[in-house]
C-alpha positions, 0 to 999 in steps of 0.5 A: 254145171255142178261143182264136185265138193270133197269134204275131209274131216280131221281130228288131232290125237295127242302123242308122245314125241322124241324131239331135238331141241335146239338152243335157239328154241327150234324143235325137230321131231325125230319119232313118236309113239302111236297106238295101232287099231289093235292097241299095240304101241309102236314107235314111228320114225320121222324121215324128214321135216319139210317145214314148221310154221305157226298155224291154226287148223280150225277143223281139227281145233288146234293152234300152234306150230304145224310140222309137215313131216315125211313119214313112210314116204307120205306127208303128214302133219304133227302139231306142237300146241300153243296153249299150256300145257304145250303138247304134241298132236298128230292130225289124222283124217276120220269119217264124218261120224267120228268127227261129229263124235269128237265135235258135236254140234249144238242142238 
């Protein structure tokens, strides 16, 4: 019997984040700015942070702290990159074509 394979493609986009920094070094993202498809910049509120773990995401090409957040009732991932300069990123799912534009394979 054939096995159904569902491939997803994701990339990370840099974002500006409003976060609370605790004196013990922990961070809690509260909101971020996002550019909509029509170019408008909106502020998105993070409803809750479910977890924060050091992790590497090889498909999206990011290493750092992955924050699992509830945004508008859905689980989404924000990353705080490990490499300097440290920055915030949002992981988004994209089409295979857009993924290949961001990460072209060698010929």
